[in-house]
C-alpha angles and dihedrals in degrees: 000000000000121000089243089071092063114092119226111261128206113203111200118197116184112199145168125186093342102149089131094056113018095081097059091039092056092043090056091048095046092049094056117133090232112107108277093222090056102063138051128203119220115188109195109199125199092216096281119210097204129062096290096107092047092051094047091047089056089054090049090057092053096040116038091191090068122081138185116219128182125244107193092177088059096206122116099242091056089048090053092049092050089049095048093048091051096041126111099191131109087219128046120210119188113209131185123230091221092063140080117210131218113250093252095042096114095040091051091048091051093045094052094041090054097042104037101054090234125142093213131021132184143168144225127283126223103209111216128182117264090217133028098247137102097255093051091047091049090051090051090051092050092053095052101037120094092240092055101031093053097215096315100152097196088061098041096040133233134236095218139014114286137176112250140176095244143352131216099245112012128217106205138178101248091226091069089072090062088053102045102017132243131300113301105246091203088069097073096169106020101045094130094050094049095045092048089049088058090044093055092042088057090054098266126146128225119195131188115211121197094212093061101088140182137161116233126203110199114222098226109079097166134051096250095055090040090056093049093047093051092044090056091047089051092053089055092052091068109016093073086071082084088069096042096259119136120177110234092214121091092208091077091060103040093091089052090052089047094054095043091051096037097133090056100034102042099087097046086045093053091050092050093046093051090047095053092040089055089052091053093045090052093043093051094035089229114125094196090070089068088064099034102045095063089057092048093045092049091047089054097046101036096045092047092048092045089051090052090054090050090050089055091049090052088060089065093061 
């Protein structure tokens, strides 16, 4: 196939204080098997205070197709909008700084986008621990296990392509943003979900493909930060009601129901948590997971649900 048949791609990477991850992320993007002259890399930085900007600038010197752009508003949806407005590509691919991408990630995204008739395609994430310790590993397990991922297919994986309500890092035809608008900057933490809701409402199709693969390293690597992170996610499951947005998926509200019915749901929850924790302990042949996973699962579900309650309370202000 001649190079002329490859559409120009704009890779957009929002980031903030990512010195621990941005290097391996950019290495995996630069080393893609897609023709180098056919994609650009736009790193949109939320005014990082660590070495992120310096590291990205060094990549810019080596690879003229990569650029560093400022995001004074810091939040991800504004980063995406800055990237889209400054992009040259026919196709927009959002990538996460906490991830490493398979060598054929871009080529698979483009292939499936062109052949499937979809407006947005994405792949599955293999969640890996950010640190080599038991807590970080338990957190990674909780985010990819059915009990912790709550039916999120891009986290749990799929055997065959399937239509979904959202994907982790979307690959879109740029023209769809002219049709449905840019990312809603009021949705600081659920920008993908809200945009994909509008896309599907306009008749668009989103497909998850199992052969599009990336490895994801979650930022929380301890229980305190994990609790805070899930609490914030929980707030953004309900607070968008202020703007008239309601997620069509029940999975975003199950932790809220759990917290509100805690006296009734706690014992069935404990039994399920112990059952799944035992599965993980047996699978990994590490007995300590049987005692640790229930704590991690509870931290995820309770903090998310508590955040959702807080999000509802914020609506009263």
